[in-house]
C-alpha positions as CSV (number, residue, x, y, z in Angstrom):
1,M,74.5,256.4,-15.6
2,A,73.1,259.9,-16.3
3,E,72.0,260.9,-19.8
4,A,74.6,262.8,-21.8
5,L,74.0,266.5,-22.3
6,V,75.9,268.9,-24.5
7,E,75.8,272.6,-23.8
8,I,76.5,274.7,-26.9
9,H,78.0,278.0,-25.7
10,V,77.8,280.9,-28.2
11,P,79.4,284.3,-27.5
12,L,76.5,286.8,-26.9
13,L,77.5,289.2,-29.7
14,A,75.1,291.3,-31.7
15,A,74.9,290.5,-35.4
16,G,76.5,293.0,-37.8
17,G,74.7,295.2,-40.2
18,L,71.5,295.7,-38.2
19,S,69.9,299.0,-37.2
20,D,69.4,299.9,-33.6
21,D,65.7,299.0,-33.9
22,D,66.4,295.5,-35.1
23,Y,66.7,292.5,-32.8
24,Q,70.4,292.3,-32.2
25,F,70.7,288.5,-31.8
26,P,68.8,286.9,-34.7
27,W,71.2,284.0,-34.7
28,I,69.5,282.8,-31.4
29,E,66.3,282.2,-33.4
30,D,68.4,280.6,-36.2
31,I,69.9,278.1,-33.8
32,E,66.5,277.4,-32.1
33,D,64.9,276.7,-35.5
34,F,67.8,274.5,-36.5
35,L,67.6,272.4,-33.3
36,V,63.8,272.1,-33.3
37,D,64.0,270.8,-36.9
38,L,66.6,268.2,-35.7
39,E,64.4,267.3,-32.8
40,E,61.3,266.8,-35.0
41,R,63.4,264.4,-37.1
42,G,64.4,262.5,-34.0
43,E,68.1,263.3,-34.2
44,V,68.4,265.1,-30.9
45,E,66.3,266.4,-28.1
46,V,66.3,270.1,-27.1
47,Y,66.7,269.5,-23.4
48,D,65.8,272.9,-22.1
49,D,65.2,276.5,-23.2
50,G,68.4,278.5,-24.0
51,E,70.0,280.6,-21.2
52,E,72.1,283.7,-21.2
53,W,75.1,283.1,-18.8
54,E,78.4,284.9,-18.3
55,G,78.6,286.5,-21.8
56,V,77.4,283.5,-23.7
57,Y,74.0,282.1,-24.8
58,I,73.7,278.4,-24.0
59,F,71.7,275.8,-25.9
60,F,71.1,272.4,-24.5
61,I,70.8,269.1,-26.4
62,S,70.5,265.5,-25.4
63,G,68.9,262.3,-26.7
64,A,71.8,260.9,-28.6
65,D,75.3,259.6,-27.9
66,V,78.1,262.2,-27.2
67,A,79.6,261.9,-30.7
68,A,76.3,262.6,-32.4
69,L,75.6,265.6,-30.0
70,L,79.0,267.0,-30.7
71,A,78.4,266.7,-34.4
72,V,75.2,268.7,-34.1
73,A,77.0,271.3,-31.9
74,S,79.7,271.6,-34.6
75,R,77.0,272.2,-37.2
76,V,75.5,274.9,-35.0
77,G,78.8,276.6,-34.8
78,K,79.0,276.8,-38.6
79,L,75.6,278.4,-39.2
80,Q,75.8,281.6,-41.2
81,R,75.0,284.3,-38.6
82,V,76.4,282.5,-35.5
83,P,79.2,284.4,-33.9
84,R,82.6,282.7,-34.1
85,G,84.1,281.3,-30.9
86,A,81.3,278.8,-30.0
87,F,82.3,275.8,-28.0
88,A,80.6,272.8,-26.4
89,V,80.6,271.4,-22.9
90,V,80.0,267.7,-22.5
91,T,78.2,267.0,-19.3
92,D,75.0,265.2,-18.2
93,V,71.5,266.0,-17.3
94,D,72.3,265.8,-13.5
95,A,74.9,268.5,-13.6
96,D,74.5,271.2,-10.9
97,G,75.3,274.2,-13.1
98,Y,76.4,275.4,-16.4
99,G,79.9,274.8,-17.9
100,Q,80.7,271.8,-15.7
101,G,82.3,269.2,-17.9
102,R,84.7,268.6,-20.7
103,R,85.0,271.6,-23.0
104,V,85.2,270.9,-26.7
105,A,86.3,273.5,-29.3
106,L,83.9,273.1,-32.2
107,A,86.4,274.1,-34.9
108,S,88.5,271.1,-34.0
109,F,85.6,268.6,-34.0
């Protein structure tokens, strides 16, 4: 059986209140820092670098059971600067592409 993987899909929207010279997606770094912290504590593994895909930015986590991975995804969706509308996709490390699996709305988890 393949290892569980959760993709965290976040709408690729610029953060509000920034000047044109500012990096428009600071929430990407917020999420990366959050996930690396959890990885260092052994709670999850950051499976791969994030990817921009079809209007979302995807983060990949593994290394725990699906319930624990979804709990982390839910926490990501609640971070302060993260755009609303994030969702998770439950899949496995052997999936052939992005977004293939069971979609989970983070607000309901």
